[in-house]
ROSE-4610 file (N, C-alpha, C; in Angstrom, 1 decimal, always signed):
// ROSE-4610
residu = [L/L/L/E/E/E/V/V/V/A/A/A/P/P/P/F/F/F/L/L/L/A/A/A/A/A/A/A/A/A/V/V/V/L/L/L/N/N/N/G/G/G/L/L/L/N/N/N/L/L/L/L/L/L/L/L/L/G/G/G/C/C/C/F/F/F/L/L/L/M/M/M/Q/Q/Q/E/E/E/S/S/S/H/H/H/K/K/K/G/G/G/E/E/E/R/R/R/R/R/R/P/P/P/M/M/M/P/P/P/L/L/L/R/R/R/A/A/A/F/F/F/N/N/N/P/P/P/V/V/V/S/S/S/S/S/S/F/F/F/R/R/R/W/W/W/A/A/A/R/R/R/G/G/G/M/M/M/T/T/T/I/I/I/V/V/V/A/A/A/A/A/A/L/L/L/M/M/M/T/T/T/V/V/V/F/F/F/F/F/F/I/I/I/M/M/M/Q/Q/Q/L/L/L/V/V/V/G/G/G/Q/Q/Q/V/V/V/P/P/P/A/A/A/A/A/A/L/L/L/W/W/W/V/V/V/I/I/I/F/F/F/G/G/G/E/E/E/D/D/D/R/R/R/F/F/F/R/R/R/W/W/W/S/S/S/A/A/A/T/T/T/M/M/M/I/I/I/G/G/G/L/L/L/S/S/S/L/L/L/A/A/A/V/V/V/F/F/F/G/G/G/I/I/I/L/L/L/H/H/H/A/A/A/L/L/L/A/A/A/Q/Q/Q/A/A/A/F/F/F/V/V/V/T/T/T/G/G/G/P/P/P/A/A/A/T/T/T/K/K/K/R/R/R/F/F/F/G/G/G/E/E/E/K/K/K/Q/Q/Q/A/A/A/I/I/I/I/I/I/A/A/A/G/G/G/M/M/M/A/A/A/A/A/A/D/D/D/A/A/A/L/L/L/G/G/G/Y/Y/Y/V/V/V/L/L/L/L/L/L/A/A/A/F/F/F/A/A/A/T/T/T/R/R/R/G/G/G/W/W/W/M/M/M/A/A/A/F/F/F/P/P/P/I/I/I/M/M/M/I/I/I/L/L/L/L/L/L/A/A/A/S/S/S/G/G/G/G/G/G/I/I/I/G/G/G/M/M/M/P/P/P/A/A/A/L/L/L/Q/Q/Q/A/A/A/M/M/M/L/L/L/S/S/S/R/R/R/Q/Q/Q/V/V/V/D/D/D/D/D/D/D/D/D/H/H/H/Q/Q/Q/G/G/G/Q/Q/Q/L/L/L/Q/Q/Q/G/G/G/S/S/S/L/L/L/A/A/A/A/A/A/L/L/L/T/T/T/S/S/S/L/L/L/T/T/T/S/S/S/I/I/I/I/I/I/G/G/G/P/P/P/L/L/L/I/I/I/V/V/V/T/T/T/A/A/A/I/I/I/Y/Y/Y/A/A/A/A/A/A/S/S/S/A/A/A/S/S/S/T/T/T/W/W/W/N/N/N/G/G/G/L/L/L/A/A/A/W/W/W/I/I/I/V/V/V/G/G/G/A/A/A/A/A/A/L/L/L/Y/Y/Y/L/L/L/V/V/V/C/C/C/L/L/L/P/P/P/A/A/A/L/L/L/R/R/R/R/R/R/G/G/G/A/A/A/W/W/W/S/S/S/R/R/R/A/A/A/T/T/T/S/S/S/T/T/T]
num = [1/1/1/2/2/2/3/3/3/4/4/4/5/5/5/6/6/6/7/7/7/8/8/8/9/9/9/10/10/10/11/11/11/12/12/12/13/13/13/14/14/14/15/15/15/16/16/16/17/17/17/18/18/18/19/19/19/20/20/20/21/21/21/22/22/22/23/23/23/24/24/24/25/25/25/26/26/26/27/27/27/28/28/28/29/29/29/30/30/30/31/31/31/32/32/32/33/33/33/34/34/34/35/35/35/36/36/36/37/37/37/38/38/38/39/39/39/40/40/40/41/41/41/42/42/42/43/43/43/44/44/44/45/45/45/46/46/46/47/47/47/48/48/48/49/49/49/50/50/50/51/51/51/52/52/52/53/53/53/54/54/54/55/55/55/56/56/56/57/57/57/58/58/58/59/59/59/60/60/60/61/61/61/62/62/62/63/63/63/64/64/64/65/65/65/66/66/66/67/67/67/68/68/68/69/69/69/70/70/70/71/71/71/72/72/72/73/73/73/74/74/74/75/75/75/76/76/76/77/77/77/78/78/78/79/79/79/80/80/80/81/81/81/82/82/82/83/83/83/84/84/84/85/85/85/86/86/86/87/87/87/88/88/88/89/89/89/90/90/90/91/91/91/92/92/92/93/93/93/94/94/94/95/95/95/96/96/96/97/97/97/98/98/98/99/99/99/100/100/100/101/101/101/102/102/102/103/103/103/104/104/104/105/105/105/106/106/106/107/107/107/108/108/108/109/109/109/110/110/110/111/111/111/112/112/112/113/113/113/114/114/114/115/115/115/116/116/116/117/117/117/118/118/118/119/119/119/120/120/120/121/121/121/122/122/122/123/123/123/124/124/124/125/125/125/126/126/126/127/127/127/128/128/128/129/129/129/130/130/130/131/131/131/132/132/132/133/133/133/134/134/134/135/135/135/136/136/136/137/137/137/138/138/138/139/139/139/140/140/140/141/141/141/142/142/142/143/143/143/144/144/144/145/145/145/146/146/146/147/147/147/148/148/148/149/149/149/150/150/150/151/151/151/152/152/152/153/153/153/154/154/154/155/155/155/156/156/156/157/157/157/158/158/158/159/159/159/160/160/160/161/161/161/162/162/162/163/163/163/164/164/164/165/165/165/166/166/166/167/167/167/168/168/168/169/169/169/170/170/170/171/171/171/172/172/172/173/173/173/174/174/174/175/175/175/176/176/176/177/177/177/178/178/178/179/179/179/180/180/180/181/181/181/182/182/182/183/183/183/184/184/184/185/185/185/186/186/186/187/187/187/188/188/188/189/189/189/190/190/190/191/191/191/192/192/192/193/193/193/194/194/194/195/195/195/196/196/196/197/197/197/198/198/198/199/199/199/200/200/200/201/201/201/202/202/202/203/203/203/204/204/204/205/205/205/206/206/206/207/207/207/208/208/208/209/209/209/210/210/210/211/211/211/212/212/212/213/213/213/214/214/214/215/215/215/216/216/216/217/217/217/218/218/218/219/219/219/220/220/220/221/221/221/222/222/222/223/223/223/224/224/224/225/225/225/226/226/226/227/227/227/228/228/228/229/229/229/230/230/230/231/231/231/232/232/232/233/233/233/234/234/234/235/235/235/236/236/236/237/237/237/238/238/238/239/239/239]
x = [+46.9/+47.8/+48.7/+48.5/+49.2/+51.0/+51.2/+52.8/+53.3/+52.7/+53.1/+54.3/+54.4/+55.8/+56.7/+56.7/+57.7/+58.3/+57.5/+57.6/+58.4/+58.0/+58.8/+60.1/+60.2/+61.7/+62.4/+61.8/+62.7/+63.2/+62.3/+62.9/+63.8/+63.8/+64.6/+66.1/+66.1/+67.3/+68.0/+66.9/+67.5/+68.4/+67.5/+68.2/+69.6/+69.7/+70.9/+72.0/+71.6/+72.7/+73.2/+72.0/+72.9/+73.6/+73.4/+74.4/+75.5/+75.8/+76.5/+77.9/+77.1/+77.8/+78.4/+77.7/+78.0/+78.9/+78.5/+79.4/+80.3/+80.3/+81.2/+82.5/+83.6/+84.9/+85.5/+86.3/+86.8/+88.2/+88.5/+89.5/+91.0/+90.7/+91.8/+92.1/+92.0/+92.3/+93.3/+93.1/+94.2/+94.9/+94.4/+94.9/+93.8/+94.7/+93.6/+94.2/+93.6/+94.3/+93.6/+94.6/+93.8/+93.2/+92.3/+91.2/+91.4/+92.4/+92.2/+90.9/+90.9/+89.5/+89.4/+90.2/+90.1/+89.6/+89.8/+89.2/+87.5/+87.1/+85.4/+85.1/+86.0/+85.5/+85.0/+83.9/+83.3/+84.1/+84.6/+85.5/+86.9/+87.5/+88.6/+88.4/+87.4/+87.5/+87.8/+87.9/+88.0/+89.2/+89.9/+91.1/+92.3/+92.3/+93.1/+93.5/+92.2/+91.9/+92.5/+92.9/+93.4/+94.7/+94.6/+95.9/+95.3/+94.4/+94.3/+93.2/+93.4/+92.5/+91.8/+92.3/+90.8/+90.2/+90.3/+89.5/+88.5/+89.2/+88.4/+87.2/+87.5/+86.3/+85.5/+85.9/+85.0/+84.0/+84.4/+83.9/+82.8/+82.9/+81.8/+81.0/+81.4/+80.2/+79.5/+79.9/+79.5/+78.5/+78.9/+78.1/+76.5/+76.9/+75.8/+75.0/+75.5/+74.5/+73.8/+74.4/+73.6/+72.5/+72.6/+72.0/+70.7/+70.7/+69.9/+69.0/+69.7/+69.1/+68.0/+68.3/+67.0/+65.6/+65.5/+64.4/+63.5/+63.5/+62.4/+62.4/+63.5/+63.5/+62.1/+62.6/+61.5/+60.3/+60.1/+58.8/+58.1/+58.7/+57.9/+56.2/+56.5/+55.1/+54.0/+54.5/+54.0/+53.4/+54.3/+54.2/+53.1/+53.3/+52.5/+50.9/+50.9/+49.3/+48.9/+49.5/+49.2/+49.0/+49.7/+49.7/+48.8/+49.1/+48.2/+47.3/+47.1/+45.7/+46.2/+47.4/+47.8/+47.3/+47.0/+46.4/+48.0/+47.8/+48.8/+49.3/+48.3/+48.5/+49.5/+48.9/+49.6/+51.1/+51.2/+52.6/+53.4/+53.1/+53.6/+54.3/+53.1/+53.3/+54.7/+54.0/+55.3/+56.7/+56.7/+58.2/+58.5/+57.9/+58.3/+58.7/+58.2/+58.6/+59.8/+59.9/+61.2/+62.5/+62.1/+63.1/+63.5/+62.8/+63.0/+63.6/+63.1/+64.1/+65.6/+65.4/+66.9/+67.9/+67.1/+68.3/+68.4/+67.7/+68.1/+69.0/+68.9/+69.9/+71.3/+71.2/+72.6/+73.3/+72.5/+73.1/+73.5/+72.5/+72.9/+73.4/+73.1/+73.5/+74.8/+74.9/+76.4/+77.5/+77.6/+78.8/+79.4/+78.3/+78.4/+79.0/+78.1/+78.0/+79.4/+79.9/+80.9/+82.3/+82.2/+83.3/+83.2/+82.2/+82.3/+82.4/+81.7/+81.9/+82.8/+83.6/+84.3/+83.5/+84.4/+83.7/+83.0/+83.7/+83.4/+82.3/+81.9/+80.7/+79.6/+80.0/+78.9/+78.1/+78.8/+78.7/+77.7/+78.2/+77.4/+76.1/+76.2/+75.0/+73.9/+74.1/+73.7/+72.9/+73.7/+72.9/+72.2/+72.4/+71.6/+70.0/+70.1/+68.9/+68.2/+68.8/+68.2/+67.4/+68.4/+68.0/+66.6/+66.7/+65.4/+64.4/+64.5/+63.3/+63.0/+63.6/+63.0/+62.1/+62.6/+62.0/+60.7/+60.8/+59.3/+58.5/+58.8/+58.0/+57.5/+58.2/+57.7/+56.4/+56.5/+55.2/+54.4/+54.6/+53.7/+52.5/+51.1/+49.8/+49.1/+49.7/+49.0/+49.6/+49.2/+49.8/+50.9/+50.0/+50.7/+52.0/+51.8/+53.4/+54.5/+54.4/+55.5/+56.0/+55.7/+56.2/+57.0/+56.8/+58.0/+59.0/+58.8/+59.7/+60.8/+60.0/+61.2/+62.3/+62.0/+62.9/+64.2/+64.2/+64.9/+65.7/+65.0/+65.3/+66.1/+65.9/+66.5/+68.1/+67.8/+69.2/+70.0/+69.5/+70.6/+71.0/+70.8/+71.6/+73.4/+73.2/+74.6/+75.6/+75.4/+76.3/+76.8/+76.4/+76.9/+78.1/+77.8/+78.9/+80.2/+80.0/+81.2/+81.9/+81.4/+82.0/+82.8/+82.2/+82.9/+83.9/+84.0/+85.0/+86.4/+85.7/+86.7/+87.3/+86.8/+87.3/+88.1/+87.9/+88.4/+89.9/+89.9/+91.2/+92.5/+92.0/+92.4/+93.3/+93.0/+93.7/+94.4/+95.3/+96.0/+95.4/+95.8/+95.1/+94.8/+96.0/+95.8/+95.0/+94.6/+93.4/+92.1/+91.8/+90.7/+89.6/+89.9/+88.6/+88.6/+89.6/+89.1/+88.2/+88.7/+87.6/+86.3/+86.4/+84.9/+83.9/+84.7/+84.2/+83.8/+84.4/+84.2/+83.0/+83.2/+81.7/+80.5/+80.4/+79.6/+79.0/+80.0/+79.8/+79.1/+79.4/+78.5/+77.5/+77.0/+75.7/+75.1/+75.5/+74.8/+74.3/+75.3/+74.8/+73.9/+73.7/+72.7/+71.6/+71.7/+70.4/+69.8/+70.4/+69.9/+69.2/+70.3/+69.8/+69.2/+69.5/+68.3/+67.2/+66.4/+64.9/+64.2/+65.4/+64.9/+64.5/+65.8/+65.8/+64.8/+64.4/+63.5/+62.5/+61.9/+60.6/+60.3/+61.2/+61.1/+61.0/+61.5/+60.9/+59.8/+59.3/+58.0/+57.0/+57.1/+56.1/+56.0/+57.1/+57.0/+56.6/+56.3/+55.7/+54.7/+54.3/+53.3/+52.0/+51.4/+50.3/+50.3/+51.6/+51.6/+51.7/+52.8/+53.3/+54.0/+53.9/+54.3/+55.5/+55.9/+56.9/+58.3/+58.3/+59.4/+60.9/+60.4/+61.4/+62.3/+61.6/+62.4/+63.2/+62.7/+63.8/+64.4/+64.6/+65.5/+66.5/+66.2/+67.2/+67.9/+67.1/+67.8/+68.7/+68.3/+69.4/+70.8/+70.7/+71.9/+72.9/+72.5/+73.5/+74.3/+73.9/+74.8/+75.8/+75.7/+76.8/+78.0/+77.5/+78.8/+79.2/+79.2/+79.9/+81.3/+81.2/+82.7/+83.5/+83.0/+84.0/+84.3/+83.3/+83.6/+84.8/+84.6/+85.5/+86.8/+86.9/+88.4/+88.9/+88.0/+88.5/+89.3/+88.4/+88.9/+90.1/+90.0/+91.5/+92.6/+92.6/+93.4/+94.1/+93.1/+93.5/+94.5/+93.8/+94.5/+95.8/+96.0/+97.3/+98.2/+97.7/+98.7/+99.2/+98.5/+99.0/+99.8]
y = [+118.3/+119.2/+118.8/+119.1/+119.0/+119.1/+120.4/+120.5/+119.7/+119.0/+118.6/+117.8/+116.9/+116.3/+117.1/+118.2/+119.2/+119.8/+120.1/+120.9/+120.0/+118.9/+117.7/+117.4/+117.4/+117.0/+118.5/+119.6/+120.8/+120.7/+120.3/+120.2/+119.6/+117.9/+116.9/+117.5/+118.3/+118.8/+119.8/+120.9/+121.5/+121.0/+120.0/+119.3/+118.5/+118.1/+117.6/+118.4/+120.0/+120.7/+121.1/+121.3/+121.2/+120.6/+119.2/+118.1/+118.3/+118.5/+118.7/+119.7/+120.9/+122.3/+122.1/+121.3/+121.3/+119.9/+118.9/+117.7/+117.1/+117.5/+117.0/+117.4/+116.9/+117.1/+117.6/+118.9/+119.6/+118.4/+117.9/+117.1/+118.0/+119.2/+120.0/+121.1/+121.1/+122.0/+122.9/+124.2/+125.2/+125.2/+124.4/+124.1/+124.4/+125.8/+126.0/+125.8/+125.3/+124.9/+125.8/+126.2/+127.3/+126.5/+126.9/+126.3/+127.0/+126.4/+127.0/+127.1/+127.7/+127.9/+126.5/+125.8/+124.7/+123.6/+123.6/+123.1/+122.6/+123.9/+124.2/+123.3/+122.9/+122.2/+120.8/+120.2/+119.0/+118.1/+118.5/+117.4/+117.0/+118.1/+117.7/+116.9/+116.5/+115.5/+114.0/+113.8/+112.7/+112.3/+113.5/+113.5/+112.8/+112.8/+112.1/+110.5/+110.0/+108.7/+108.0/+109.1/+108.7/+107.9/+106.5/+105.8/+104.3/+104.8/+103.9/+102.8/+101.8/+101.1/+100.4/+100.0/+99.2/+100.1/+101.5/+102.5/+102.7/+103.2/+103.6/+102.4/+101.3/+100.0/+100.1/+100.0/+100.0/+101.3/+102.5/+103.6/+103.5/+102.5/+102.7/+101.8/+100.6/+99.8/+100.7/+101.6/+102.2/+103.1/+104.0/+104.8/+103.9/+102.9/+102.2/+101.7/+101.0/+101.1/+102.0/+102.9/+104.2/+104.6/+104.2/+104.8/+103.8/+102.6/+101.5/+101.9/+102.4/+102.6/+103.7/+104.5/+105.3/+105.3/+103.9/+103.1/+103.3/+102.7/+102.4/+103.9/+104.7/+106.4/+106.9/+106.8/+107.5/+107.1/+105.7/+105.2/+104.5/+104.3/+103.3/+104.2/+105.5/+106.0/+105.8/+106.2/+106.4/+104.6/+103.8/+102.4/+102.2/+102.2/+101.7/+102.2/+103.1/+103.9/+103.6/+103.2/+102.6/+101.4/+100.5/+98.9/+98.7/+99.1/+98.3/+99.4/+100.3/+101.4/+101.5/+101.7/+102.2/+103.4/+103.6/+105.1/+105.6/+106.8/+107.6/+106.8/+106.2/+105.7/+104.1/+103.7/+102.2/+102.4/+103.9/+103.8/+104.1/+105.1/+105.2/+103.8/+103.0/+101.8/+100.9/+101.0/+100.2/+100.8/+101.8/+102.8/+102.3/+102.6/+102.3/+100.6/+99.5/+98.4/+98.2/+98.8/+98.5/+99.4/+100.3/+100.9/+100.0/+99.6/+98.5/+97.5/+96.7/+95.4/+96.0/+97.4/+97.7/+97.9/+98.1/+98.7/+97.2/+96.6/+94.9/+94.4/+94.6/+93.9/+94.4/+95.8/+96.7/+96.3/+95.9/+96.0/+94.4/+93.0/+92.0/+90.8/+91.3/+90.9/+91.0/+92.5/+92.9/+92.7/+92.6/+92.4/+91.0/+89.9/+88.5/+88.2/+88.8/+87.9/+88.6/+89.6/+90.0/+89.4/+89.2/+88.4/+87.0/+86.3/+84.8/+84.8/+85.5/+85.3/+86.3/+87.3/+88.2/+89.5/+90.3/+91.7/+91.4/+90.8/+90.4/+90.0/+88.8/+87.8/+88.6/+89.5/+90.2/+91.2/+92.0/+92.8/+91.8/+90.9/+90.1/+89.6/+89.1/+88.7/+89.7/+91.1/+92.0/+92.5/+92.6/+92.9/+91.9/+90.6/+89.5/+89.6/+89.8/+89.9/+91.3/+92.2/+93.3/+93.4/+92.9/+92.5/+91.5/+90.5/+89.6/+90.2/+91.1/+91.8/+92.9/+93.2/+94.1/+93.4/+92.3/+91.7/+91.0/+90.4/+90.2/+91.3/+92.4/+93.6/+94.1/+93.9/+94.3/+93.3/+92.2/+91.2/+91.4/+91.7/+91.6/+92.2/+91.6/+92.0/+92.1/+91.9/+92.4/+93.1/+94.2/+95.1/+94.1/+92.9/+92.1/+91.8/+91.3/+90.8/+91.5/+93.4/+93.7/+93.7/+93.3/+93.3/+92.2/+90.9/+90.0/+89.9/+90.9/+91.1/+92.2/+93.0/+93.8/+93.1/+91.9/+91.2/+91.0/+90.9/+90.8/+92.2/+93.6/+94.5/+94.9/+94.7/+95.0/+94.2/+93.2/+92.4/+93.1/+93.3/+94.0/+95.1/+95.9/+96.8/+96.1/+95.1/+94.3/+95.0/+95.0/+95.4/+96.5/+97.7/+99.0/+99.1/+98.9/+98.8/+98.2/+96.9/+95.8/+96.5/+97.2/+98.1/+99.2/+100.0/+101.2/+100.6/+99.6/+99.3/+98.6/+97.9/+97.7/+99.0/+99.7/+101.3/+101.8/+101.8/+102.6/+101.9/+100.7/+99.8/+100.2/+100.9/+101.0/+102.0/+103.1/+104.5/+104.8/+105.5/+105.8/+106.6/+107.0/+107.9/+109.2/+109.6/+111.0/+111.1/+110.1/+110.2/+109.9/+109.2/+108.9/+110.0/+111.2/+112.5/+112.5/+112.6/+112.6/+111.7/+110.4/+109.4/+109.2/+109.9/+110.0/+111.3/+112.3/+113.2/+113.0/+112.1/+111.7/+110.8/+109.7/+109.3/+109.8/+110.8/+111.8/+112.6/+112.9/+113.5/+112.9/+111.4/+110.2/+110.3/+110.1/+109.9/+111.1/+112.4/+113.5/+113.5/+113.2/+113.0/+112.0/+110.9/+109.8/+110.6/+111.0/+111.9/+112.7/+113.4/+114.2/+113.6/+112.9/+112.2/+110.9/+110.2/+108.8/+109.3/+110.3/+110.4/+110.7/+111.5/+111.9/+110.8/+109.6/+108.7/+107.7/+107.1/+106.4/+106.8/+108.1/+108.3/+108.8/+109.0/+108.7/+107.7/+106.6/+105.3/+104.8/+105.3/+104.8/+105.4/+106.7/+107.5/+107.0/+106.6/+106.0/+104.5/+103.7/+102.4/+102.1/+103.3/+103.0/+102.8/+103.1/+102.7/+101.4/+100.7/+99.2/+98.5/+98.5/+97.9/+98.6/+98.9/+99.8/+99.0/+98.1/+97.2/+97.3/+98.2/+97.8/+98.7/+99.7/+100.5/+99.6/+98.7/+98.0/+96.8/+96.3/+95.2/+96.0/+97.2/+98.0/+98.2/+98.4/+98.7/+97.4/+96.4/+94.7/+94.5/+94.7/+94.7/+95.3/+96.5/+97.3/+96.7/+96.0/+95.3/+94.3/+93.8/+93.3/+93.9/+95.1/+95.8/+96.1/+95.9/+95.9/+94.7/+93.8/+92.3/+92.5/+93.1/+93.1/+93.9/+95.4/+96.3/+95.5/+95.0/+94.6/+93.0/+92.8/+91.5/+92.4/+93.1/+93.8/+94.3/+95.2/+95.7/+94.4/+93.4/+92.3/+91.7/+91.5/+90.6/+91.7/+93.1/+93.8/+94.2/+93.8/+93.8/+92.5/+91.5/+90.2/+90.4/+90.5/+90.9/+91.8/+92.5/+93.8/+93.5/+92.3/+92.1/+90.6]
z = [+97.7/+97.3/+96.0/+94.9/+93.7/+93.9/+94.6/+94.7/+95.8/+96.6/+97.9/+97.7/+96.6/+96.2/+96.1/+95.4/+95.0/+96.3/+97.3/+98.3/+99.3/+99.4/+99.9/+99.6/+98.4/+97.4/+97.8/+97.9/+98.2/+99.7/+100.6/+102.0/+102.1/+101.6/+101.5/+101.1/+100.0/+99.4/+99.9/+100.8/+101.9/+103.0/+103.5/+104.6/+104.0/+103.0/+102.3/+102.2/+102.0/+101.9/+103.1/+103.9/+105.6/+105.8/+105.9/+106.4/+105.6/+104.1/+103.5/+103.9/+104.1/+104.5/+106.1/+107.0/+108.3/+108.7/+108.1/+108.5/+107.7/+106.3/+105.4/+105.7/+105.8/+106.0/+104.6/+104.5/+103.3/+103.2/+101.8/+101.8/+101.2/+100.9/+101.0/+101.7/+103.0/+103.5/+103.7/+103.5/+103.6/+102.1/+101.2/+99.8/+98.6/+98.2/+96.8/+95.7/+94.7/+93.3/+92.3/+91.2/+90.5/+89.4/+88.8/+88.0/+86.7/+85.7/+84.4/+83.6/+82.7/+82.0/+81.2/+80.6/+80.0/+80.9/+82.4/+83.1/+83.2/+82.5/+82.4/+81.2/+80.3/+78.8/+79.4/+79.0/+79.4/+78.5/+77.3/+76.4/+77.3/+78.2/+78.7/+79.9/+80.4/+81.3/+81.1/+79.6/+78.9/+78.5/+78.4/+77.3/+78.3/+79.6/+80.3/+80.1/+79.6/+79.9/+78.0/+77.5/+76.0/+75.9/+75.3/+75.3/+76.3/+77.4/+78.5/+78.0/+77.3/+76.5/+77.4/+78.9/+79.6/+80.0/+80.4/+80.9/+79.7/+78.3/+77.5/+77.4/+77.4/+77.1/+78.3/+79.4/+80.5/+80.6/+80.4/+80.4/+79.2/+78.2/+77.0/+77.7/+78.5/+79.1/+80.4/+80.6/+81.8/+80.9/+79.9/+78.9/+78.8/+78.2/+77.4/+78.5/+79.7/+81.1/+81.5/+81.6/+82.1/+81.1/+79.8/+78.8/+78.8/+78.9/+79.1/+80.5/+81.3/+82.9/+82.3/+81.6/+81.3/+80.8/+80.4/+79.8/+80.9/+82.2/+83.0/+83.4/+83.7/+84.3/+83.4/+82.1/+81.2/+80.9/+81.2/+80.6/+81.9/+82.9/+83.8/+84.1/+84.3/+84.4/+83.2/+82.0/+80.8/+80.6/+80.7/+80.4/+81.1/+82.6/+83.4/+83.1/+82.6/+82.4/+81.3/+80.2/+78.9/+78.9/+79.4/+79.4/+80.3/+81.6/+82.9/+83.3/+82.7/+83.3/+85.0/+85.3/+86.7/+86.8/+88.4/+88.9/+89.3/+89.7/+90.5/+91.6/+92.6/+93.6/+93.2/+92.1/+91.7/+91.4/+90.7/+90.1/+91.2/+92.2/+93.3/+94.1/+94.4/+94.9/+94.4/+93.0/+92.0/+92.3/+92.4/+92.6/+93.9/+94.9/+96.4/+96.3/+95.6/+95.9/+95.2/+93.9/+93.4/+94.1/+94.9/+95.4/+96.6/+97.5/+98.5/+97.6/+97.0/+96.3/+95.9/+95.0/+94.7/+95.7/+97.0/+98.1/+98.8/+98.8/+99.5/+98.4/+97.2/+96.4/+96.4/+96.3/+97.0/+97.9/+99.5/+100.4/+100.6/+99.9/+100.3/+99.3/+98.1/+96.5/+96.2/+95.9/+94.9/+95.6/+96.9/+97.5/+97.4/+98.0/+98.1/+96.4/+95.6/+94.2/+93.7/+93.8/+93.1/+93.9/+95.1/+96.0/+95.5/+95.1/+94.6/+93.5/+92.5/+91.0/+90.3/+91.0/+90.5/+89.7/+89.5/+89.1/+87.5/+86.7/+85.1/+85.2/+86.0/+86.0/+86.8/+87.7/+88.3/+87.0/+86.5/+85.6/+84.6/+84.0/+82.9/+83.5/+85.0/+85.3/+85.7/+86.2/+86.3/+84.9/+84.0/+82.5/+82.1/+82.4/+81.9/+82.4/+84.0/+85.0/+84.3/+84.0/+83.5/+82.1/+81.3/+80.2/+80.0/+80.9/+80.9/+81.5/+82.7/+83.0/+82.1/+81.2/+80.0/+79.1/+78.8/+77.4/+78.2/+79.5/+80.1/+80.4/+80.7/+81.0/+79.5/+78.4/+77.1/+76.8/+77.0/+77.0/+77.9/+79.4/+80.4/+79.8/+80.3/+79.8/+81.0/+82.3/+83.8/+84.5/+85.3/+86.0/+87.0/+87.5/+88.6/+88.2/+87.0/+86.3/+86.5/+86.6/+86.8/+88.1/+89.0/+90.7/+90.7/+90.3/+90.3/+89.1/+87.9/+87.1/+87.8/+88.9/+89.8/+90.1/+90.5/+91.2/+90.3/+89.1/+88.0/+87.6/+87.8/+87.4/+88.5/+89.9/+91.2/+90.9/+90.7/+90.6/+89.4/+88.7/+87.4/+88.1/+89.0/+89.8/+90.4/+90.3/+91.0/+89.9/+88.8/+87.7/+87.8/+88.2/+87.9/+89.2/+90.4/+91.5/+91.1/+90.4/+90.2/+88.9/+88.0/+86.9/+87.5/+88.6/+89.1/+90.1/+90.4/+91.1/+90.2/+89.2/+88.0/+87.5/+87.3/+86.9/+87.7/+88.9/+90.2/+90.1/+90.2/+90.1/+89.1/+88.0/+86.5/+86.7/+87.7/+87.8/+89.2/+88.9/+90.5/+91.1/+92.4/+93.4/+92.9/+92.1/+91.6/+90.4/+89.8/+88.8/+89.3/+90.4/+90.9/+90.6/+91.2/+91.2/+89.5/+88.5/+87.3/+86.6/+87.2/+86.7/+87.3/+88.5/+89.2/+88.3/+88.1/+87.2/+86.2/+85.2/+83.9/+84.2/+84.9/+85.1/+85.5/+86.4/+86.4/+85.2/+84.5/+83.1/+82.0/+82.0/+81.1/+81.9/+83.0/+83.6/+83.2/+83.4/+83.0/+81.4/+80.9/+79.1/+78.9/+79.7/+79.4/+80.1/+80.9/+81.4/+80.5/+79.7/+78.8/+77.6/+77.1/+75.5/+75.7/+76.9/+77.0/+77.0/+77.8/+77.7/+76.5/+75.6/+74.5/+73.2/+73.4/+72.6/+73.1/+74.1/+74.7/+74.6/+74.7/+74.4/+73.1/+72.0/+70.6/+70.0/+70.6/+70.1/+70.6/+72.0/+72.3/+71.8/+71.5/+70.8/+69.2/+68.7/+67.4/+67.3/+68.3/+68.2/+69.1/+69.7/+70.7/+69.9/+69.0/+68.4/+68.0/+67.6/+67.2/+68.1/+69.3/+70.0/+71.1/+72.3/+73.3/+74.0/+73.6/+74.4/+73.6/+72.3/+71.6/+72.5/+73.0/+73.4/+74.9/+75.5/+76.3/+75.8/+74.5/+73.4/+73.5/+72.5/+72.2/+73.5/+74.8/+75.9/+76.2/+76.2/+76.2/+75.3/+74.1/+73.0/+73.0/+73.5/+73.6/+74.7/+75.6/+76.4/+75.7/+74.5/+73.7/+73.2/+73.1/+72.7/+73.8/+74.8/+76.3/+76.4/+75.5/+75.9/+75.1/+73.7/+73.3/+73.8/+74.6/+75.0/+76.4/+77.4/+78.4/+78.1/+77.4/+77.1/+76.8/+76.0/+75.8/+77.0/+77.8/+79.0/+79.8/+80.1/+80.9/+80.2/+78.8/+78.3/+78.4/+78.2/+78.0/+79.7/+80.5/+81.8/+82.6/+81.9/+82.3/+81.9/+80.3/+79.6/+80.3/+81.1/+81.5/+83.1/+83.5/+84.9/+85.1]
C-alpha cells in the first residue's frame, strides 16, 4: 500500500498530540499574556538580539549549520538513486542505519566530547567530521561506501547541541524563550530555502558531476569559522 507510510506518520503525529495535551505541564498556569500584533512579525523575533555581538555571531553559525544540514535532507534519496542505483528498500535501510548511528552519537559522544574538549572545539570537530563525510560521499563510487561515511555524518551531529548550549548561556532566563523562538525561526527558514538551493545546484551539475552539491555544503562550513571565532572571542573578552 503506497500510502501506508503517510498513514503511519499521521498516527504517530496523532499520538504525539495526545501526549502533549494530557502529559505536558502548562508553564504559565493561570497567567494570560497579551499578544500584540507585532509579535506575529517574523522579523521581530530577531530584534531582541540587536547589539548582542556574541549571540548574533553564534546565530549566524547556527543558520549556516542548519543550511548545510539540508544537503543530505534534500539529496539523500535522489543521490542514492542516481549514483548508487539504490532501490526504495536500500534507501530506507540506509536512512535507518544513519538514524541509529546519529542516536548513538547524540547519546554517547556529544556529552563526553563537550565536557572534555569544550563547546567550541566540539562544534569545530562536528563541522570537520560532517565536511569530511560530505567530501567522501561526493567521490564515493559504490553504495557500500556510504555506510562507513555515515559514521562521520553522525559524528558531525555533536556540533549542534554544543552550539545551542553555548547560545543558551549568553542570554538570561527572561530571554530564553525568545532565543529558542529565533532558533526555531532560523530552522524553518533553512528548511524552506535550503532544499531550493541544494536541488538547484544538483540539477545544474548532475549531468556533469552529481557530487558538487556535497562539496558546496562542506565548503559552507568554512564560513562558520570566522563567526564562531568572533563569538568565542567576544565571550572570552566579556568574562
